[in-house]
N, C-alpha and C positions, 0 to 999 in steps of 0.2 A: 795574641791572647795570652794573658798571664794572670797569676793569682796565687792564692794559698788556701788551704782548707785543713781542718782537723779531721784526721781519718785514722782509725785503729791505733790511737795513742800517739800518732805522729802529726806534726804540722808540716804538711807536704806543700812545698813551693814548686811552681812550674812556670815555664815560658814556652809558648808554642807559636811557630810560624807555619802557615799553610799557603802554599802556592798551587796554582792550578792552570791547566791549559785545556783548550777545547778542540775537539776534532769536528769535522763537518757532519758526522753522523750523530752528534750530540753527546758522545762519550767524553767524560772528563778524566784527566789524569791529575791526581792530587799528590803533591810532594810535601811530606810532613817532616819537620825538623824541630825537635823540642828537647828540653831537659826537665827532670823531675827529681827532687830530693828533699830530705828533712835536714835543714842546715844545723840543727842542734845535735843530731846524732850521726849524720852522714848516711842514714838509711835511704835506699833507693827502691821504689816500687818494683815488684817482680815483673810486671807487664803492663802494657797499654793496650786496651781492647777497643776497637772501632767497629761499630755496628751500623751498616748502611740501611737506608730506608727499605731496600728490597730484601733485606735479611742477610746480606753478605757480611761475614765477620773477619776482621783482620786483627791478628795478635802480634804486637811488636815487643821485643825484649830489649832491655838497656844494653847497648853494646858500643856506644860512641863516646870517646873521651871528651869531656866538656870542662876543661880547666877554667874557661871564662865564667861558667856558672859558679864554680867553687869560689872564685875570686869575688864575683858579684855578691854572693851571699856570705862572704867573709868567713868561710869555713876554716876552723883551726887546721893547721897543716897535718896534725896527727890523724885527721879524718880523711885526708885526701886519698890515700890508697883505697879506702872503702867506698868512697863516693865518686871516684874519677870517672867510671863508666856510667854516668847518669844520663847520657844522651840516647834518645830514640830517633830513629830515622827510617822512613819507608816511602814507597811509591804505591799508590792505590789507583787502579783504573776502574771507574764505575760511571753509571749514568745518573747516580743519585746527586741531589743538590744539598743534602744534609746528612749528617751522621752523628750518632750518639757516642760519647767518649766515657770510658770507664778505666779505672786503674785497679790492678790486683795487688793486694798486700796480704801476705801470709795465707794465700789461697782464697781470699774473699774479694769479691768485686765491689767497687764503690763508684757510684755515678758522679761524673764531673759536669755533665750537661750535654747540650747538643750544639754542634757547629753548623750554622747555616751559611752556605757559600753564596756570595753575592753574584751579580751578573758577570758573565765572562767578559774580560776586558782585553783579551788577546786571543787571536786565532793563529794557529800554527799551520803554515802551509808546507809545501814540499821543500826538501833540501834545507830545512832549518829557517826559512823565511817567516818572520812574525808580522802580523797585521793587526791594526786597531779594531776593537770590537767593544760593544757595551757603551759607546759614546752617545751623547744626547742626540746626535744627528743620525744614529743607527747606520754607520758606514756599511756593514754587511748587507743590509736591506737595500741601500742605494745601488749596490752592485748586482744583487741577485733578484730583485723584484722589478717588474715593469712599472714605470712611473706614468701616472695619468695626471697631468697638470690641472690645477683648479684655476678658475678665473682670477682669483685674488693673487695667486702666485705669479701668473703671467702679467697682470697689471702692475704688481709691485716691481718686478724686474724691468718692465718697460719704463716705469717712472724713474728707476735708477739710471738707466742708460740715457734717458732724456736729460736727466740732471748732469750727466757727464758732458753732453753736448753743450748744455748751458754754461757749465764751468769753462769749457774751452773758449766759448764765445765771449764770456765776460772777463776773462783773464788774458788780455792780449799778449802778455809775455810768454805764454805757453806755446812752445813750438811742437811738442809731441805729448800726447796723453794716451796712456795704455791702461786697459783693464786686463789684468793678468791672473789667471786661475792656476794655482799650484796643483798639479794632478795628485789624486790619491795614489798611494803606493800600489794598490791592487789593480788600478787601471793600467799601469805600465807593466806590472808583473802578473798579469791574469793567468798565465799558464801554471804558476806555482801557488795560486790562491786556492783555498780549499772549497770555495763555493762556485756553483755554476752561474755564469753571467746571464742576466736577463736579456731578452730580445730588445727591450726598450728601456734601458736604465736611465736614471735621472740625468746623467751627464750627456747622454746622446740627445735627450729631449732639449736640454739647455742649449747645446751647441746648434741644434736644428733651429731653435727659436731666436737665438741671439748671437750666434757665431759670426754673423756678417755685420754686426754693429761696428761703427767706426772705433778703432782702437782696441778691439777685442784681440787678445793674444792667448793662445792655447798651446803650451809647450810640450805636450805629451809626445808628438811625433819627433821632436828634437831629442827627448830623453830616452825613448825606447831603444835605439841602437846601442846605448851606453848604460843600460839600466843597472848593471851590476856595480857600476861606479856612481851612478846618479842617486842610488839609495843604498842603505845597508840593511842587514837582516834584522837588526835589533831596534831600529828607530823608525818613528812614523814619518818624520820630515825628510826631505831630500838632503843630500850631502852638499858640501861646498862645491864639489865637482858638478853635481846636477844644477845647482843654483847658477854657477858660472856659465854653463852651457846655455841656460835659459836667458841670462842677461846678454850674452854675446849674440844670440839669435834676435833678441829684441833690438839691440843697437843696430844690427844689420837691417832690420825692418825700417828703422828710423834713418837709414842710410848714413849712419855714423861709423867711421872706420878709424878709431883711435889706435895709437900705438899700444900694444897689449903688454901687460906684465907677463913674465914667463909663466907658463902653465905648470907651476911647480907645486907638488903636493907631498905631504908626509902621511904615512899610514899610521893611524892611531886606533887602539883597541878601546872600546867602551861598551857599556851596557845598554845605552839608549833608553828612551822612555818606555819601550815595549819590553826589552830584555830585563829591565829593572823590576818588572812585575812578575817575573818568573822566579821560581824557587827550585834549584839554585838559579841565580841570575845568569842570563845568557849574554855573552859578550860577542862583539863582532868588530871586524876591521872596517874603517871608513877613511876615504881620502880627505884630508883636511888641508885648507889653504896654507901654502908656504911660500907664496910669491911676495916680493917686496911691496910694501904699502906705506908710503910716507904720511898718510892721513892720520890725524890725531882727533880723538874725541874731545870736543871743546864745550859740549853742553849735554846735560842729562838732568831731567827733572825728577828722576827716581820714582815716578809713578809706576805702580805695578800693573803691567799689561796695558789695558785700554787707558789712553790718556798719556802714555809715555812718549816723550820727545827726546831724541838724541840727534846731535849734529856733529858731523865730521868735517874738518877742513884739511885740504890737501895743498901744500905749498907748490907742488910741481905736477899739476894735473895734465893728463892727456887731452881732456875736454874742459875748457875754462868756463864752466856753466854750473848752475845750481840744479840738482835733481832732488825732487821730493818723492818719497814713497810712503803711501798710507797702506800699511800692511799688517801682517800678524807674525807668528813665529817663523814662517818660511822666509819672510823678508830679512830676518837677521842674517841668514846665510847669503842672501843677495848683496847685502851691504858690504860684506867682506871683499867683494869684487868691485862694486860700484864706487866705493870710497877710494879705491886705488886709481880710478879713472877720472872722476869728476872733481871739480874744485871744491864743491860744497855738497854734501849729502845730508838731507834732513829726513830722518826716519820717524814716522809717527804711527803708533800702534792703534789702529782703528779697524783692522780686518777689511780694508778696502773702501771705507767710507771717507770721502774727502771733507775737509774743513775749508770752505771758501775764504774765511777770514785769515786763516793761517797761510793759505796760498797767496793771498794779497800781500801779506806781510813779507813773505820770502821772495815772491816774484820769480819762481823757478822757470827754467827753460823746458825742463822735462818733468813729467809727473807720471808715476806708476800707482795704480790702484790695485793692490794685490790681495786676493782672498784665496781660500782653499776650497777644493772641490767639495769636501764634505759639508761646507757651510752654505751650499747653494740651495738647500732645502727651504731656507727662509730668505725672501728678498732683502737685500741690503738697503739701509736708509740712504736717501739722496745726499744728505750731508749731516755733519755733527759739529758740536762745539767742544773742541779738544781742551781748551782752557778750563771750561766748566768741569769736564771730567777729571782733569788733573787736579784742580782745586779740591774736588770732593775726595779724591784719593789721598791728597796731602793732609786734609783735615782729619781723615780717618786713620792716618799713619799707615796707609797701604803702600809701602815703599819697597823698592828693591834693596835698599840698605836700611836696616832697622835703626831705630833711635829717635830722638826728638826731631821733629821736622824742622824746627828752627835751626838746629845744627846742620841738618842735611841741606837746607836751602842755602846755607853759606857756601856750599859747593858750587852753586850757580853763580852767585855774586854776593859779596858780603852784605847781609841784612836787607837784601832786596827781594828775595823770593821770586815768585812767578812774574811780578810786575816788571822785573828786569827784561824779560823777554817781550812782554807786551809793549814796552817802551822802545823796543829795537836797540837796547843797549848791547854793545858787543859783550859777549861772554868769553872770558879768557881762561884757558885751562890752568 
């Protein structure tokens, strides 16, 4: 939130960031970080006054040096001593979802407006663990409410698994086909999650209905004993450690025992997708892959998310086969291990939906259909057309690397674009 306004003979400029976290009892903690000043005179308001919906009043005075604001507003250096402490900072704990903002100048209060806080996107559990909330799939409700499946939901998932069996039968080159569900963080770390588990949560209903289907793989029991390394406190997705544990367990189920790259990791500190939503941002350590991997990325269509295709080639594989994975963000972590093992790994972003035409083109020996636990609320489609999705993304310039798509397509193969892949032309890095 930023802006400027004429108040009491001053043109006051401001920039405000509001972060918040939610507790299980509905209480919210707001972290406010802002600066306010008149860039012409260097004057700073006397106070910032926040009035909550229930009547609670918080008064903050300027006390934080904000040289960045002085530079951003190009204040003359002569005014810096006067304006240096133009920053306001405070933490407010309240159950309110909105608050009124006023500033005081020379003893008079002036209204700036009302801040309405959006839906909570992070739940804070015990010991600093952060969990996803406010998502379209309502992850907290999936964990804490009993699920009563409707007929359409059951029929949709039955159709999907029937489609899996059809894919295996019509693609004779497939030796192994797996449907893999990446567990939600709270499923593995329930004892630090701030909500009470339901007796019949969605995942239990799903496992009861479909857990015995051919190829179904649920790695939560594999991850649970190593959960502090399989996940980190500030990220929704599993770590490279958790992804590798899952892949190793899946290869064991497939009775594949390849020579393993050393289980070598480096500890990296990052904010993660959850920690980045906090103010101040919360950072956490996570084990990241540090094993040798001779595989090279030889193909990328640059489509953003759905429709993206990436291919890795490994000149010295432990398993001289092609593996295809139709997955989502969690699959990216799996690929870091799988590409070190298999001769060719084709990763397609579809959230677990296969493309029979693409499978026929690649003729893989192993196929993984990977989705995430929170996506189980809606039955996945039996199949998709990845090329159609990719073309649409390219036409709309929805690419992971910005710029003219003609230029980006040259990265696939000079002047050939997506047709290069359709014609099975080798793509060279």
